[in-house]
N, C-alpha and C positions, 0 to 999 in steps of 0.2 A: 839128690836134688833134683826137682823137676826142670825140664826143658821148656822154655817158653819162647814162641815166635809171635811177635807182635804183628797183626795184620788184621784187615776187615774181615776175611772169610774164617779165621778160626786159629786157634793155637793148640800145640800139642803138649800135654801136660805131663807125660812121661811115655815110656816105650809101651805100656800096656794100656794107657788111656789117651785118649784124643778129643778135642773138643772143635766143634765148628759151628759158629753162629751165623745163621742168616735172617736179618729182620728181626721178627719177634719169635723165632724157633731157634733152639740149639740142639744139637746132637752131640751126644758123648757116646764114644765107641770104648768098651772095654773089650780087651783081649787077654788070651791066657790064663793064669790063675789070679782070682781075684781074693785077696787076703790081707792080713795086717800089714804086709809090706806096701800094698797098693791102694788102701781106704784113702789115704790122704789126697791122693790125686783124683779120686771120685768127688770128695768134697770141696777141693779146689776148682773143679770143672764146674760143678753145680754153681758155686758162688760167683765164678767168673762169667758164666752163662747168662746168669740173672743180672749181674753187674752190666753186661753189654745190652740189655732190654730185652732178653728172651722171656716170654710167657709160658711157652710151651718147652719143657725139656725132654728130650727123648733119650732114654739109655738103651743103646744098641748091646744087647748081650749076647748076640749069634756066635762069636768067636770065643766066649769064655768054657775054658775045659775043665776048672775047678772054682768052686766058690765057698769059702770057709764062713763061720760064723762073723767074723769081721766085715767080709764082703757084704753079706745080708744086713748087717748093722748099718753099713754106709748106704745100702739103699733105702732103709727106713730113716736114715738122717736126711738124705736127699729128699725124701718125701715131705718130711716136716720142714725142711728148708724152703722149698719149693712153695708149699702150701702157705707158709708163713708171709712169704712174698707176694701172695695173691696170684701164683702161676699154677701151672697143672705139670704132673709127672706122668710119663708113659714108658713103659718096658717095652723095647721092641725086639721081637724074635729070641727070647730067651733060649739058650742052648739046654740040652736035656738035662745036663749038670745043674743048671740053674732052675729049670723048671721042676725038677725032682726035690731040689732043697725048699722051693716055695710051697710045693705042695705038702712035703713033710712038715713043715712049719705051719701050715694052714695060714699061709700068707697070700695065696694065688688070688683070692677075692679081695685084699686089700689094695692090690695094683691094678691100674689099667694096662692090660697086657694086649700088644698088637702083634700077631703071628704073621700078617702079609707084608710085603714091601712097602714102604712109605710112599705116598703119591709123589 
């Protein structure tokens, strides 16, 4: 069951997934292993960020040590959900594990990827 903290600045959706919303921007931070056990947390965080008014959803992947096919599918779903809502999705600092998976599946060009620290 996902942990929720109601508050203006954000909520944690699980130990591996956290959400922070500030104005029209939401940051989802993924940590550890992103696989079938954590994909629902990604979906929930994206939907919650949009519900709270975010137009730009950034998924920080810098602390991901493993991403399976379910995790990759959750990124593709996130992209679709955000696009359908009229928003924009960015992947922030993907770890080597995530970058390798995106390269191997030829999806690197599909996403907006930011490697530098956010302003």
